[in-house]
Backbone bond lengths (Angstrom), bond angles and torsions (degrees), N, CA, C in turn:
res aa  C-N    CA-C-N  psi(-1)  N-CA   C-N-CA  omega(-1)  CA-C   N-CA-C  phi
1 X - - - 1.360 - - 1.568 110.00 -
2 X 1.328 108.74 152.25 1.523 112.63 -175.70 1.570 109.18 -80.27
3 X 1.319 112.37 152.60 1.405 118.55 176.14 1.518 113.29 -62.05
4 X 1.354 114.39 -37.42 1.433 119.39 174.96 1.559 112.42 -56.71
5 X 1.330 117.89 -46.69 1.391 123.92 -179.46 1.594 108.42 -62.42
6 X 1.287 118.42 -47.48 1.419 124.10 173.97 1.533 116.32 -48.05
7 X 1.378 109.83 -48.95 1.531 117.21 179.19 1.514 110.65 -65.26
8 X 1.330 120.94 -40.46 1.446 123.32 -179.67 1.493 107.86 -63.87
9 X 1.234 120.03 -45.35 1.518 123.51 -175.39 1.551 105.95 -64.92
10 X 1.328 117.29 -44.34 1.512 120.90 -179.65 1.556 108.13 -58.64
11 X 1.354 117.14 -39.55 1.417 122.53 176.72 1.569 111.77 -62.05
12 X 1.359 117.09 -44.30 1.459 123.47 178.97 1.514 109.85 -67.14
13 X 1.337 117.76 -36.17 1.471 120.91 177.83 1.570 109.13 -65.83
14 X 1.264 117.45 -37.79 1.472 118.34 177.14 1.570 111.10 -64.18
15 X 1.340 114.34 -42.89 1.429 119.91 177.35 1.487 111.99 -59.90
16 X 1.303 121.75 -36.70 1.346 129.29 -176.25 1.585 115.77 -85.39
17 X 1.327 112.24 -15.66 1.479 121.17 -175.16 1.530 114.98 -61.50
18 X 1.272 115.25 176.84 1.508 118.77 -175.97 1.522 109.01 -64.47
19 X 1.178 118.86 -31.64 1.590 119.42 176.05 1.494 107.92 -103.08
20 X 1.267 121.25 22.29 1.483 125.12 -179.54 1.485 115.87 -71.95
21 X 1.333 113.31 -165.63 1.471 120.57 -172.94 1.589 106.75 -116.75
22 X 1.306 114.82 99.11 1.427 116.53 -176.56 1.479 115.80 -70.71
23 X 1.281 111.53 -23.20 1.544 117.82 171.73 1.397 114.62 -65.39
24 X 1.323 114.17 -41.68 1.451 122.60 179.29 1.526 108.80 -65.73
25 X 1.353 118.23 -42.74 1.449 119.81 175.92 1.496 114.80 -61.75
26 X 1.327 114.58 -41.58 1.493 121.28 176.80 1.519 109.14 -58.63
27 X 1.330 114.39 -47.07 1.513 120.39 -178.24 1.474 108.93 -59.78
28 X 1.261 117.46 -45.68 1.557 119.37 -177.25 1.467 108.12 -68.93
29 X 1.294 118.88 -44.56 1.543 117.06 174.75 1.534 112.65 -54.29
30 X 1.369 117.71 -42.53 1.387 116.69 -178.65 1.522 114.05 -71.44
31 X 1.299 115.34 -20.38 1.460 118.04 -177.97 1.558 110.80 -67.34
32 X 1.360 116.66 -16.09 1.470 116.76 178.97 1.540 112.81 -70.27
33 X 1.396 115.95 -12.11 1.458 118.79 178.06 1.499 109.80 -77.38
34 X 1.302 123.13 -9.94 1.411 131.40 -172.36 1.589 107.35 -113.80
35 X 1.251 114.34 162.22 1.548 116.05 172.18 1.473 104.31 -71.82
36 X 1.340 115.50 150.28 1.458 125.20 -173.31 1.513 110.81 -56.03
37 X 1.293 114.03 123.96 1.518 122.14 178.17 1.582 113.71 81.80
38 X 1.336 111.60 16.01 1.479 115.06 179.87 1.540 115.59 -112.58
39 X 1.272 113.66 9.37 1.519 118.19 177.46 1.472 111.08 -112.11
40 X 1.324 118.53 98.23 1.519 123.73 -167.50 1.555 111.77 -55.86
41 X 1.343 122.75 -36.02 1.452 119.31 177.67 1.553 114.24 -56.46
42 X 1.337 117.88 -26.26 1.414 123.54 179.07 1.540 113.62 -78.79
43 X 1.327 119.09 -12.83 1.444 119.36 -172.54 1.544 110.96 -61.63
44 X 1.417 118.35 -43.37 1.491 113.73 -173.47 1.544 113.54 -64.11
45 X 1.287 119.58 -13.61 1.438 121.58 -179.40 1.512 113.35 -94.13
46 X 1.318 115.41 -27.05 1.520 119.66 -173.13 1.523 110.28 -110.84
47 X 1.254 124.49 -38.15 1.458 122.90 -173.36 1.469 116.97 -60.07
48 X 1.385 116.32 -31.43 1.532 116.79 177.22 1.514 109.18 -60.42
49 X 1.326 121.27 -23.20 1.532 123.72 179.27 1.528 112.95 -94.09
50 X 1.352 113.92 -6.07 1.544 112.11 -178.13 1.476 112.26 -80.45
51 X 1.322 122.74 -40.68 1.414 121.45 -173.66 1.447 118.71 90.91
52 X 1.275 121.52 143.31 1.388 123.98 -172.84 1.509 114.02 -68.13
53 X 1.355 120.41 -27.43 1.446 122.33 -173.60 1.536 114.10 -79.56
54 X 1.354 114.80 -6.38 1.508 117.69 -173.85 1.543 108.25 -89.19
55 X 1.306 117.29 141.59 1.498 121.36 176.85 1.482 109.05 -84.48
56 X 1.244 116.08 172.50 1.502 122.50 179.69 1.590 111.29 -61.74
57 X 1.216 115.84 -37.27 1.444 123.66 177.93 1.528 118.43 -91.69
58 X 1.353 114.65 11.55 1.433 119.80 -176.45 1.540 109.06 -64.99
59 X 1.273 119.71 140.11 1.463 124.59 -178.46 1.540 113.50 -57.04
60 X 1.415 108.58 -48.90 1.534 115.57 -179.05 1.499 109.88 -60.35
61 X 1.342 119.88 -39.81 1.472 121.83 -176.59 1.587 106.09 -67.63
62 X 1.209 115.31 -48.27 1.575 118.13 178.21 1.483 111.43 -59.77
63 X 1.314 119.56 -39.64 1.493 123.36 177.67 1.552 109.56 -64.18
64 X 1.305 116.97 -42.19 1.492 122.04 -179.61 1.536 111.09 -56.56
65 X 1.397 110.65 -46.31 1.550 114.45 -179.91 1.547 107.31 -68.74
66 X 1.236 120.66 -42.93 1.475 122.84 -176.04 1.496 111.48 -62.77
67 X 1.360 117.94 -48.10 1.465 120.31 174.62 1.545 117.16 -63.92
68 X 1.353 113.09 -34.58 1.475 117.65 173.30 1.618 110.98 -58.98
69 X 1.286 111.93 -45.57 1.477 115.64 -179.39 1.591 113.00 -68.67
70 X 1.288 112.85 -41.48 1.446 116.18 177.13 1.499 115.80 -65.14
71 X 1.368 113.51 -40.94 1.480 117.20 175.62 1.503 112.09 -64.51
72 X 1.308 114.44 -40.64 1.622 116.76 178.68 1.511 105.50 -62.42
73 X 1.314 124.70 -31.81 1.489 125.59 -177.36 1.566 106.32 -73.18
74 X 1.308 121.62 -36.86 1.469 123.50 -176.11 1.597 107.98 -149.00
75 X 1.333 115.44 84.01 1.461 121.15 179.87 1.484 118.19 -76.57
76 X 1.397 116.98 55.18 1.433 122.02 175.08 1.427 108.01 -115.38
77 X 1.364 117.27 96.78 1.375 125.77 176.59 1.532 110.67 -89.70
78 X 1.360 115.79 116.28 1.436 121.55 -178.94 1.478 110.26 -129.74
79 X 1.327 122.68 165.08 1.413 122.19 -178.26 1.542 116.26 -89.32
80 X 1.337 113.28 56.89 1.512 118.63 173.11 1.534 104.90 -145.11
81 X 1.328 112.64 151.45 1.395 124.37 -177.14 1.533 106.51 -64.13
82 X 1.338 117.07 161.35 1.457 122.08 171.08 1.452 110.81 -58.08
83 X 1.376 115.47 -50.15 1.493 116.13 179.98 1.500 115.18 -60.24
84 X 1.346 118.71 -34.91 1.470 116.45 174.26 1.397 112.22 -67.29
85 X 1.350 120.03 -40.04 1.474 120.96 -179.07 1.578 106.57 -62.42
86 X 1.280 119.09 -40.84 1.468 119.97 -178.27 1.462 112.20 -69.73
87 X 1.376 115.05 -32.45 1.490 118.70 170.63 1.498 114.08 -62.94
88 X 1.279 114.23 -43.96 1.474 124.09 172.63 1.559 112.75 -54.65
89 X 1.316 113.87 -42.43 1.454 119.53 174.29 1.539 114.16 -57.61
90 X 1.420 107.94 -48.03 1.486 112.79 176.87 1.569 112.60 -57.38
91 X 1.371 114.47 -45.00 1.506 119.63 -177.84 1.506 108.37 -60.74
92 X 1.336 119.74 -47.36 1.442 124.05 178.69 1.414 112.87 -59.79
93 X 1.321 120.66 -43.04 1.451 126.04 175.46 1.552 111.30 -54.93
94 X 1.284 116.23 -49.14 1.390 121.47 -179.11 1.497 110.85 -66.96
95 X 1.276 116.21 -45.53 1.563 117.87 -173.28 1.591 109.44 -71.40
96 X 1.296 115.64 -23.83 1.460 119.97 179.59 1.519 112.78 -79.52
97 X 1.461 113.14 -7.58 1.476 117.69 178.96 1.517 112.85 79.88
98 X 1.326 113.69 28.44 1.500 118.71 177.53 1.517 111.08 -99.22
99 X 1.274 113.58 36.96 1.470 119.12 174.64 1.562 109.86 98.84
100 X 1.267 114.52 -171.00 1.514 119.19 -175.71 1.509 115.06 -84.21
101 X 1.282 118.60 1.45 1.384 122.34 179.78 1.608 114.74 77.40
102 X 1.294 117.31 11.43 1.400 120.94 -177.94 1.458 110.46 -60.56
103 X 1.296 121.27 -38.28 1.463 121.85 178.81 1.471 115.07 -59.97
104 X 1.355 115.28 -43.92 1.583 123.59 176.38 1.457 104.06 -60.26
105 X 1.259 120.71 -52.54 1.449 124.49 -170.82 1.509 107.74 -62.36
106 X 1.345 122.24 -46.13 1.413 125.05 174.64 1.420 114.16 -53.55
107 X 1.402 117.60 -45.11 1.413 120.89 -179.37 1.617 112.39 -61.51
108 X 1.337 109.10 -38.11 1.559 113.82 179.48 1.408 107.47 -70.76
109 X 1.301 128.88 -44.50 1.401 129.88 177.73 1.546 108.89 -57.63
110 X 1.263 118.51 -48.24 1.476 120.09 174.59 1.478 112.78 -55.48
111 X 1.348 120.91 -41.44 1.473 119.77 177.86 1.418 110.41 -68.51
112 X 1.361 123.98 -35.00 1.383 124.69 174.60 1.593 112.84 -53.79
113 X 1.258 114.20 -32.53 1.433 121.91 -178.24 1.460 115.28 -88.88
114 X 1.308 119.11 4.58 1.407 123.46 -175.93 1.542 112.28 -75.26
115 X 1.279 113.53 148.59 1.483 125.54 -179.41 1.526 106.12 -89.93
116 X 1.342 118.64 159.66 1.455 120.20 174.38 1.483 113.54 -47.58
117 X 1.305 114.23 -41.87 1.498 122.13 -176.81 1.498 114.60 -63.22
118 X 1.293 118.02 -27.30 1.518 119.98 -172.41 1.530 111.69 -124.96
119 X 1.320 121.14 1.22 1.518 121.03 -178.83 1.540 111.60 -57.52
120 X 1.434 114.57 -31.12 1.416 112.34 -175.33 1.526 115.40 -77.68
121 X 1.398 113.64 -23.71 1.502 120.69 174.04 1.644 105.94 -63.41
122 X 1.255 115.88 -43.93 1.548 117.16 -179.47 1.482 112.08 -71.49
123 X 1.233 116.71 -35.71 1.473 123.19 177.56 1.544 113.65 -66.22
124 X 1.339 115.13 -39.77 1.410 121.72 173.91 1.515 112.15 -54.27
125 X 1.338 112.92 -54.32 1.454 118.64 176.51 1.530 115.55 -56.25
126 X 1.322 113.80 -43.04 1.459 124.25 175.03 1.535 116.10 -56.13
127 X 1.357 107.98 -47.45 1.529 115.67 -179.56 1.467 109.19 -66.48
128 X 1.281 121.34 -34.52 1.394 124.95 -179.87 1.568 109.65 -62.35
129 X 1.395 114.79 -42.16 1.430 121.04 178.59 1.554 107.90 -65.22
130 X 1.349 120.69 -40.76 1.386 122.70 177.97 1.509 115.40 -64.98
131 X 1.392 115.17 -36.27 1.346 121.83 175.36 1.551 112.66 -61.56
132 X 1.339 115.32 -42.83 1.408 118.56 -177.84 1.554 116.26 -64.84
133 X 1.347 114.20 -21.84 1.455 121.50 178.41 1.605 111.20 -106.16
134 X 1.317 113.70 3.22 1.518 121.06 178.84 1.522 111.25 60.05
135 X 1.319 120.85 37.49 1.394 126.58 174.38 1.565 107.28 -94.36
136 X 1.311 113.30 130.74 1.505 116.81 176.96 1.504 109.35 -106.38
137 X 1.448 110.98 175.31 1.397 114.10 -179.53 1.543 108.41 -151.17
138 X 1.267 121.50 175.03 1.440 127.33 -177.77 1.511 104.77 -92.70
139 X 1.408 115.69 101.40 1.413 124.64 177.77 1.483 115.74 -68.53
140 X 1.328 117.71 -24.92 1.464 121.52 177.99 1.491 105.56 -71.17
141 X 1.311 119.82 -43.94 1.385 119.96 179.55 1.618 114.19 -66.54
142 X 1.358 111.83 -39.77 1.470 118.45 170.38 1.527 113.30 -53.42
143 X 1.341 114.17 -44.99 1.507 118.79 178.27 1.514 110.79 -58.78
144 X 1.263 115.10 -49.59 1.506 118.02 179.62 1.551 111.91 -59.74
145 X 1.368 112.70 -43.13 1.431 113.86 -177.82 1.472 110.15 -69.30
146 X 1.373 124.87 -42.86 1.383 126.52 179.02 1.570 111.45 -60.14
147 X 1.347 115.63 -38.98 1.476 119.87 174.42 1.475 112.96 -50.70
148 X 1.375 117.86 -39.02 1.423 124.10 -178.63 1.566 108.16 -78.42
149 X 1.441 115.58 -45.46 1.415 119.87 -177.21 1.529 115.60 -57.69
150 X 1.323 111.42 -32.61 1.518 118.94 -169.82 1.497 110.04 -93.44
151 X 1.298 119.61 -4.46 1.489 123.68 173.93 1.558 107.08 -69.28
152 X 1.372 119.28 136.02 1.442 120.96 176.69 1.571 108.18 -61.85
153 X 1.333 118.21 -34.72 1.475 118.43 -177.77 1.525 108.28 -101.93
154 X 1.281 120.33 18.13 1.432 122.59 -172.91 1.595 111.96 -70.05
155 X 1.260 115.41 153.30 1.502 123.16 -175.97 1.592 104.71 -88.67
156 X 1.344 116.62 70.13 1.430 121.55 -177.36 1.593 108.31 -63.93
157 X 1.312 118.50 -38.07 1.439 122.02 -175.19 1.587 112.38 -57.35
158 X 1.339 114.50 -46.05 1.416 119.66 175.81 1.551 110.79 -59.52
159 X 1.308 112.31 -44.70 1.556 114.27 -174.42 1.578 106.15 -72.56
160 X 1.302 119.75 -31.97 1.443 118.29 177.21 1.509 112.20 -66.02
161 X 1.359 116.02 -35.94 1.494 117.55 175.55 1.455 114.07 -67.08
162 X 1.303 116.17 -37.91 1.514 121.68 176.67 1.528 106.38 -62.76
163 X 1.292 119.76 -50.92 1.554 124.73 -177.07 1.515 105.48 -58.77
164 X 1.312 118.15 -46.77 1.473 119.43 -177.07 1.449 111.36 -58.70
165 X 1.387 115.74 -48.46 1.418 119.85 -178.74 1.594 112.18 -57.85
166 X 1.265 113.20 -49.07 1.496 120.84 176.78 1.552 112.02 -54.96
167 X 1.356 114.70 -49.06 1.507 118.98 179.68 1.477 112.21 -57.87
168 X 1.356 117.23 -55.36 1.476 120.09 -176.34 1.538 114.87 -65.02
169 X 1.330 115.77 -35.27 1.440 118.69 173.42 1.479 111.79 -64.81
170 X 1.294 123.06 -42.25 1.415 121.99 -178.78 1.502 110.95 -73.72
171 X 1.404 115.58 -32.03 1.506 117.55 -174.21 1.651 106.32 -73.79
172 X 1.300 116.72 -26.09 1.491 119.62 179.43 1.474 116.03 -95.52
173 X 1.322 116.48 -2.75 1.488 118.38 -174.86 1.518 107.35 -76.29
174 X 1.252 111.18 158.30 1.499 117.68 176.72 1.523 106.42 -97.36
175 X 1.329 118.90 148.75 1.419 123.00 179.34 1.559 111.96 -48.94
176 X 1.369 116.99 -43.92 1.524 126.77 -179.41 1.529 108.49 -60.58
177 X 1.285 116.87 -41.86 1.484 122.00 -179.49 1.560 109.27 -64.28
178 X 1.255 121.01 -39.82 1.427 128.58 -175.87 1.614 107.08 -66.65
179 X 1.412 113.26 -42.58 1.478 112.67 178.88 1.487 110.01 -71.34
180 X 1.268 121.25 -36.33 1.478 119.52 -177.99 1.626 110.63 -74.98
181 X 1.303 116.39 -26.48 1.403 122.00 177.66 1.516 108.78 -70.90
182 X 1.372 120.74 -34.79 1.385 126.03 -179.60 1.479 113.86 -74.03
183 X 1.328 114.93 -18.57 1.558 119.85 -176.46 1.497 111.11 -72.96
């Protein structure tokens, strides 16, 4: 993960903390209803991290706004990728007897097929599912990943393969394997 992404997520964690800024978090959540970077009340929270050299349609700028909104919706920062967290959601869904997890898997596959223009729509829905089960993810890694995904010339296929691998490994892991892997 980039140092820039880490600093941005640390900033968001401070905003979300016990002594944080609830108004800022509400503003960032509301920004998800708009195209990334098109909700002026969110500018004071994100633009300081954008940098002067980035254009309005720069992928990193768009990813910063997207991740800020997603984080505000579910501020659970944990050391696992988004895809691993979503795979764990599938595993929990199945182990709780809520079916075979086909709906979770279909959502993930639809997300993998997303274009730069609509990937945040799919992620917003996915983050809501993670929030409902209190599963967190590494937002710094998500920021770096989205910065690549949202580039017009980005290598989305490589990123899709990495996400698919993480998702299916986490979905098939046993709870005991997760405990020993974290040690």
